[in-house]
One Martini backbone bead per residue (centre of mass of N, CA, C, O) as a GRO file, in nm:
protein
  314
    1MET     BB    1  -2.148  -2.066   0.460
    2PRO     BB    2  -2.081  -2.297   0.244
    3LYS     BB    3  -1.849  -2.498   0.118
    4SER     BB    4  -1.667  -2.560  -0.191
    5LYS     BB    5  -1.566  -2.634  -0.479
    6PRO     BB    6  -1.415  -2.478  -0.715
    7THR     BB    7  -1.429  -2.352  -0.997
    8ARG     BB    8  -1.286  -2.446  -1.304
    9ILE     BB    9  -1.032  -2.206  -1.322
   10GLU     BB   10  -0.778  -2.081  -1.464
   11ARG     BB   11  -0.493  -1.948  -1.379
   12PRO     BB   12  -0.361  -1.661  -1.426
   13ASP     BB   13  -0.123  -1.460  -1.590
   14VAL     BB   14   0.015  -1.208  -1.428
   15LYS     BB   15   0.243  -1.100  -1.602
   16ALA     BB   16   0.078  -1.067  -1.863
   17LEU     BB   17  -0.143  -0.883  -1.755
   18VAL     BB   18   0.033  -0.639  -1.647
   19THR     BB   19   0.187  -0.583  -1.907
   20ARG     BB   20  -0.057  -0.517  -2.084
   21ALA     BB   21  -0.173  -0.288  -1.905
   22GLU     BB   22   0.076  -0.102  -1.913
   23ARG     BB   23   0.090  -0.064  -2.228
   24ALA     BB   24  -0.210   0.071  -2.239
   25LYS     BB   25  -0.113   0.316  -2.119
   26PRO     BB   26  -0.092   0.638  -2.116
   27ARG     BB   27   0.133   0.881  -2.202
   28HIS     BB   28   0.329   1.130  -2.170
   29VAL     BB   29   0.334   1.452  -2.326
   30GLY     BB   30   0.590   1.606  -2.483
   31LEU     BB   31   0.832   1.744  -2.633
   32SER     BB   32   0.983   1.785  -2.908
   33PRO     BB   33   1.293   1.794  -3.037
   34ARG     BB   34   1.247   2.072  -3.170
   35GLU     BB   35   1.138   2.219  -2.917
   36ARG     BB   36   1.387   2.171  -2.740
   37ALA     BB   37   1.593   2.313  -2.920
   38ALA     BB   38   1.457   2.592  -2.914
   39GLU     BB   39   1.472   2.634  -2.608
   40ALA     BB   40   1.780   2.609  -2.579
   41LYS     BB   41   1.844   2.849  -2.766
   42ARG     BB   42   1.694   3.066  -2.602
   43ARG     BB   43   1.852   3.036  -2.340
   44ALA     BB   44   2.134   3.098  -2.452
   45ALA     BB   45   2.064   3.386  -2.541
   46ASP     BB   46   1.982   3.498  -2.263
   47GLU     BB   47   2.251   3.440  -2.121
   48LYS     BB   48   2.432   3.614  -2.299
   49LEU     BB   49   2.294   3.886  -2.242
   50LEU     BB   50   2.322   3.883  -1.932
   51ARG     BB   51   2.625   3.860  -1.914
   52ALA     BB   52   2.692   4.123  -2.064
   53SER     BB   53   2.542   4.310  -1.864
   54LEU     BB   54   2.686   4.226  -1.592
   55ALA     BB   55   2.989   4.278  -1.678
   56LYS     BB   56   2.971   4.600  -1.632
   57SER     BB   57   2.937   4.558  -1.283
   58MET     BB   58   3.066   4.256  -1.266
   59ASP     BB   59   3.203   3.939  -1.164
   60VAL     BB   60   3.082   3.669  -1.311
   61ALA     BB   61   3.297   3.445  -1.271
   62ALA     BB   62   3.309   3.465  -0.960
   63LEU     BB   63   3.012   3.389  -0.909
   64GLU     BB   64   3.027   3.110  -1.042
   65ARG     BB   65   3.241   2.990  -0.856
   66LEU     BB   66   3.078   3.015  -0.598
   67ALA     BB   67   2.838   2.840  -0.689
   68ARG     BB   68   3.000   2.579  -0.748
   69GLU     BB   69   3.113   2.542  -0.463
   70ARG     BB   70   2.840   2.525  -0.323
   71GLU     BB   71   2.731   2.283  -0.479
   72LYS     BB   72   2.953   2.085  -0.399
   73SER     BB   73   2.904   2.102  -0.093
   74ASP     BB   74   2.609   2.005  -0.100
   75LEU     BB   75   2.663   1.726  -0.227
   76GLU     BB   76   2.847   1.623   0.000
   77ARG     BB   77   2.633   1.649   0.224
   78ALA     BB   78   2.424   1.460   0.093
   79ASP     BB   79   2.605   1.208   0.088
   80ALA     BB   80   2.647   1.192   0.395
   81ALA     BB   81   2.347   1.150   0.463
   82HIS     BB   82   2.318   0.886   0.309
   83GLN     BB   83   2.532   0.722   0.468
   84ARG     BB   84   2.390   0.748   0.742
   85ALA     BB   85   2.131   0.604   0.658
   86ILE     BB   86   2.258   0.333   0.591
   87ALA     BB   87   2.383   0.280   0.876
   88ALA     BB   88   2.073   0.298   1.010
   89SER     BB   89   1.893   0.072   0.867
   90ALA     BB   90   1.904  -0.173   1.063
   91GLU     BB   91   1.768  -0.040   1.306
   92ARG     BB   92   1.504   0.031   1.151
   93ALA     BB   93   1.427  -0.258   1.080
   94LYS     BB   94   1.382  -0.349   1.372
   95TRP     BB   95   1.162  -0.146   1.436
   96LEU     BB   96   0.963  -0.240   1.222
   97ALA     BB   97   0.929  -0.530   1.331
   98MET     BB   98   0.803  -0.432   1.608
   99GLN     BB   99   0.549  -0.268   1.475
  100SER     BB  100   0.430  -0.512   1.361
  101VAL     BB  101   0.144  -0.679   1.310
  102PRO     BB  102   0.039  -0.974   1.348
  103ILE     BB  103  -0.137  -1.183   1.144
  104ASP     BB  104  -0.303  -1.338   1.378
  105VAL     BB  105  -0.448  -1.070   1.462
  106LEU     BB  106  -0.581  -0.985   1.187
  107ALA     BB  107  -0.605  -1.317   1.107
  108PRO     BB  108  -0.745  -1.568   1.218
  109ALA     BB  109  -0.701  -1.908   1.164
  110ASP     BB  110  -1.024  -1.989   1.239
  111GLY     BB  111  -1.132  -1.817   0.998
  112ASP     BB  112  -1.353  -1.888   0.739
  113ASP     BB  113  -1.377  -1.565   0.629
  114GLN     BB  114  -1.056  -1.580   0.614
  115THR     BB  115  -0.771  -1.485   0.405
  116ILE     BB  116  -0.427  -1.559   0.350
  117VAL     BB  117  -0.195  -1.388   0.143
  118ASP     BB  118   0.175  -1.460   0.146
  119THR     BB  119   0.235  -1.467  -0.182
  120ALA     BB  120   0.401  -1.354  -0.437
  121LEU     BB  121   0.397  -1.375  -0.805
  122PHE     BB  122   0.492  -1.068  -0.862
  123MET     BB  123   0.754  -0.829  -0.967
  124ARG     BB  124   0.777  -0.462  -1.040
  125ALA     BB  125   0.918  -0.199  -1.221
  126TRP     BB  126   0.750   0.112  -1.290
  127PRO     BB  127   0.883   0.177  -1.513
  128ASN     BB  128   1.222   0.181  -1.629
  129THR     BB  129   1.335   0.386  -1.418
  130GLY     BB  130   1.345   0.165  -1.228
  131ALA     BB  131   1.516  -0.073  -0.995
  132LEU     BB  132   1.533  -0.430  -0.945
  133HIS     BB  133   1.798  -0.595  -0.773
  134ASP     BB  134   1.621  -0.745  -0.546
  135PHE     BB  135   1.437  -1.051  -0.444
  136ASN     BB  136   1.134  -1.194  -0.281
  137THR     BB  137   0.927  -1.498  -0.262
  138GLY     BB  138   0.719  -1.573   0.026
  139PRO     BB  139   0.604  -1.661   0.319
  140GLY     BB  140   0.603  -1.342   0.449
  141ASP     BB  141   0.860  -1.283   0.213
  142ASN     BB  142   0.815  -0.992   0.047
  143PHE     BB  143   1.082  -0.838  -0.142
  144GLY     BB  144   1.255  -0.522  -0.235
  145LYS     BB  145   1.537  -0.391  -0.410
  146TYR     BB  146   1.530  -0.036  -0.465
  147ARG     BB  147   1.578   0.202  -0.748
  148LEU     BB  148   1.559   0.565  -0.807
  149GLU     BB  149   1.641   0.768  -1.107
  150VAL     BB  150   1.599   1.127  -1.169
  151ASP     BB  151   1.613   1.348  -1.448
  152GLY     BB  152   1.545   1.708  -1.495
  153ASP     BB  153   1.358   1.968  -1.655
  154ILE     BB  154   1.152   2.228  -1.752
  155LEU     BB  155   1.028   2.035  -1.995
  156ASP     BB  156   0.912   1.844  -1.798
  157THR     BB  157   0.680   1.629  -1.687
  158PRO     BB  158   0.496   1.491  -1.481
  159ASP     BB  159   0.555   1.190  -1.278
  160GLU     BB  160   0.574   0.820  -1.236
  161ALA     BB  161   0.664   0.550  -1.010
  162ARG     BB  162   0.680   0.182  -0.944
  163LEU     BB  163   0.651  -0.069  -0.692
  164SER     BB  164   0.527  -0.406  -0.748
  165PHE     BB  165   0.289  -0.631  -0.594
  166TYR     BB  166   0.157  -0.963  -0.666
  167ALA     BB  167  -0.176  -1.119  -0.633
  168LEU     BB  168  -0.408  -1.394  -0.558
  169TRP     BB  169  -0.773  -1.459  -0.552
  170GLN     BB  170  -1.010  -1.728  -0.495
  171ASN     BB  171  -1.320  -1.833  -0.509
  172PRO     BB  172  -1.417  -2.129  -0.316
  173ARG     BB  173  -1.712  -2.103  -0.406
  174ASP     BB  174  -2.050  -2.178  -0.554
  175VAL     BB  175  -2.085  -1.874  -0.477
  176PRO     BB  176  -2.125  -1.565  -0.430
  177VAL     BB  177  -1.902  -1.310  -0.290
  178THR     BB  178  -1.833  -1.069  -0.040
  179VAL     BB  179  -1.544  -0.848  -0.023
  180ARG     BB  180  -1.260  -0.760   0.165
  181THR     BB  181  -0.949  -0.571   0.159
  182SER     BB  182  -0.594  -0.613   0.253
  183THR     BB  183  -0.273  -0.461   0.355
  184ARG     BB  184   0.097  -0.440   0.364
  185MET     BB  185   0.364  -0.187   0.411
  186ASP     BB  186   0.723  -0.181   0.414
  187VAL     BB  187   0.949   0.104   0.463
  188ASN     BB  188   1.309   0.137   0.378
  189ALA     BB  189   1.434   0.468   0.310
  190HIS     BB  190   1.598   0.703   0.083
  191VAL     BB  191   1.547   1.057   0.006
  192ALA     BB  192   1.658   1.268  -0.275
  193ALA     BB  193   1.699   1.623  -0.358
  194HIS     BB  194   1.810   1.821  -0.653
  195ALA     BB  195   1.866   2.163  -0.722
  196ASP     BB  196   1.981   2.357  -0.944
  197ALA     BB  197   2.197   2.585  -1.043
  198ARG     BB  198   2.155   2.924  -1.207
  199PHE     BB  199   2.297   3.142  -1.110
  200PHE     BB  200   2.241   3.441  -1.257
  201MET     BB  201   1.963   3.339  -1.373
  202GLY     BB  202   1.824   3.329  -1.081
  203TRP     BB  203   1.748   3.648  -1.084
  204ILE     BB  204   1.516   3.631  -1.343
  205VAL     BB  205   1.433   3.337  -1.275
  206ALA     BB  206   1.310   3.072  -1.176
  207GLY     BB  207   1.395   2.840  -0.976
  208ALA     BB  208   1.483   2.550  -0.913
  209SER     BB  209   1.291   2.228  -0.881
  210VAL     BB  210   1.191   1.962  -0.637
  211ASP     BB  211   0.907   1.736  -0.633
  212ALA     BB  212   0.813   1.470  -0.393
  213THR     BB  213   0.596   1.174  -0.358
  214LEU     BB  214   0.521   0.910  -0.137
  215ARG     BB  215   0.319   0.605  -0.187
  216ALA     BB  216   0.074   0.390  -0.074
  217ARG     BB  217  -0.076   0.130  -0.286
  218PHE     BB  218  -0.409  -0.019  -0.352
  219THR     BB  219  -0.493  -0.265  -0.602
  220VAL     BB  220  -0.793  -0.391  -0.764
  221SER     BB  221  -0.871  -0.680  -0.983
  222PRO     BB  222  -1.140  -0.793  -1.164
  223LEU     BB  223  -1.090  -1.050  -1.396
  224TRP     BB  224  -1.393  -1.062  -1.521
  225GLU     BB  225  -1.311  -0.765  -1.582
  226ALA     BB  226  -1.217  -0.569  -1.822
  227ASN     BB  227  -0.993  -0.333  -1.750
  228THR     BB  228  -0.998  -0.340  -1.413
  229GLN     BB  229  -0.880  -0.076  -1.190
  230LEU     BB  230  -0.877  -0.034  -0.828
  231VAL     BB  231  -0.829   0.212  -0.600
  232VAL     BB  232  -0.868   0.141  -0.244
  233ALA     BB  233  -0.577   0.256  -0.141
  234GLU     BB  234  -0.407   0.558  -0.001
  235THR     BB  235  -0.078   0.679   0.126
  236PRO     BB  236   0.135   0.893   0.255
  237ILE     BB  237   0.511   0.863   0.347
  238GLY     BB  238   0.663   1.099   0.174
  239SER     BB  239   0.886   1.396   0.124
  240VAL     BB  240   1.029   1.635  -0.116
  241ALA     BB  241   1.194   1.979  -0.129
  242ALA     BB  242   1.370   2.163  -0.375
  243ARG     BB  243   1.572   2.472  -0.396
  244GLY     BB  244   1.787   2.663  -0.596
  245GLY     BB  245   1.847   2.911  -0.755
  246SER     BB  246   2.175   3.023  -0.773
  247LEU     BB  247   2.308   2.773  -0.569
  248GLY     BB  248   2.119   2.567  -0.489
  249GLY     BB  249   1.948   2.253  -0.367
  250ASP     BB  250   1.838   2.047  -0.079
  251ASP     BB  251   1.668   1.726   0.000
  252ASP     BB  252   1.584   1.496   0.275
  253THR     BB  253   1.472   1.150   0.360
  254THR     BB  254   1.361   0.908   0.598
  255ILE     BB  255   1.197   0.593   0.557
  256PHE     BB  256   1.008   0.430   0.836
  257THR     BB  257   0.729   0.221   0.760
  258SER     BB  258   0.399   0.093   0.852
  259VAL     BB  259   0.130   0.011   0.623
  260SER     BB  260  -0.215   0.011   0.626
  261LEU     BB  261  -0.444  -0.127   0.369
  262ASP     BB  262  -0.786  -0.054   0.343
  263GLY     BB  263  -1.043  -0.142   0.165
  264ALA     BB  264  -1.331   0.060   0.062
  265ILE     BB  265  -1.409  -0.180  -0.130
  266THR     BB  266  -1.636  -0.402  -0.249
  267PHE     BB  267  -1.662  -0.750  -0.370
  268THR     BB  268  -1.834  -0.944  -0.610
  269VAL     BB  269  -1.762  -1.291  -0.641
  270PRO     BB  270  -1.761  -1.528  -0.840
  271PRO     BB  271  -1.731  -1.842  -0.895
  272GLY     BB  272  -1.381  -1.897  -0.923
  273ARG     BB  273  -1.287  -1.617  -0.917
  274PHE     BB  274  -1.058  -1.337  -0.957
  275LEU     BB  275  -0.829  -1.152  -0.764
  276MET     BB  276  -0.608  -0.877  -0.809
  277PHE     BB  277  -0.307  -0.768  -0.652
  278GLU     BB  278  -0.167  -0.427  -0.592
  279THR     BB  279   0.131  -0.331  -0.426
  280SER     BB  280   0.260   0.011  -0.395
  281LEU     BB  281   0.538   0.213  -0.463
  282VAL     BB  282   0.488   0.561  -0.510
  283THR     BB  283   0.647   0.802  -0.734
  284GLY     BB  284   0.608   1.149  -0.747
  285TRP     BB  285   0.694   1.419  -0.992
  286LYS     BB  286   0.855   1.756  -1.012
  287ILE     BB  287   1.096   1.879  -1.249
  288ASP     BB  288   1.319   2.180  -1.236
  289SER     BB  289   1.613   2.123  -1.251
  290GLY     BB  290   1.711   1.802  -1.157
  291SER     BB  291   1.698   1.550  -0.887
  292LEU     BB  292   1.611   1.199  -0.806
  293ARG     BB  293   1.638   0.978  -0.508
  294VAL     BB  294   1.569   0.625  -0.445
  295ASP     BB  295   1.670   0.426  -0.154
  296ALA     BB  296   1.587   0.057  -0.144
  297GLU     BB  297   1.894  -0.108  -0.127
  298ASN     BB  298   2.085  -0.029   0.077
  299GLY     BB  299   2.160  -0.220   0.309
  300ALA     BB  300   1.838  -0.243   0.481
  301PHE     BB  301   1.698  -0.155   0.248
  302ARG     BB  302   1.337  -0.189   0.181
  303VAL     BB  303   1.045  -0.363   0.044
  304ASP     BB  304   0.738  -0.478   0.201
  305VAL     BB  305   0.489  -0.756   0.142
  306PRO     BB  306   0.355  -0.997   0.351
  307PHE     BB  307   0.032  -0.941   0.283
  308TRP     BB  308  -0.309  -1.056   0.232
  309ILE     BB  309  -0.660  -0.979   0.300
  310VAL     BB  310  -0.962  -1.181   0.299
  311THR     BB  311  -1.309  -1.082   0.354
  312ILE     BB  312  -1.609  -1.228   0.417
  313VAL     BB  313  -1.933  -1.044   0.431
  314ALA     BB  314  -2.157  -1.218   0.209
   0.00000   0.00000   0.00000
């Protein structure tokens, strides 16, 4: 198929596009302030009654002291695990670099029907729960130093946050082409979950819990179609699950993985039109009294998206 000069269509403003799309998404609906206050009042009343009942047969204060000491010990152990993970992050980064398949193997340079997009145009943590503390965009060197911290209780609904890298590809031909897309994400991070101690209340109600799953996700938007975002590939890369009970509980994991995301959907792109790519580290969680921490910031921890590949198939 012969090439020609692309149709003169102005390159879209990626930042404006994705910001507008994000604001248009529906948000989770939680309890109103009045409903939260009523639930807190009910809990306090239940705790008071249980404390008075247990005090007739046992030393409630002594049990609470034991639980608090255990929780403090668990938190210190979790912090030590985090520091060990940070210390080992540089070695894991080297391992990741050795595991990555070179781009010239995936997309030969002399292939007229393949294009490598190696520079991100925009990067953002969505929503404002996460923080992007440092980043770079450049040929084959797109990375973010990212941190996510979430605290929740039994009244909170499940939610998710993501760190996203964006890029564009324009059809360079004067005829429509059908394309497949792919990308890669490298993740070096530590994830920790803490479920709160419920002390003696943990004997009569379900214990606190924190469940979280991290996924690599690839989304493609055909920009000539309004408000169209298609998730073309997604794979889980790690998870944590903490259970609290009366004494509290913790779970942590270190993620160091290189994930190839091959789009399962083809796109027929009109002449000169654009595809927008979003490659994301997505963290989804359900927290019932506890906290979640994702550290892709300290030491050599970081998230990389080195390239996107567009292959013309017809």
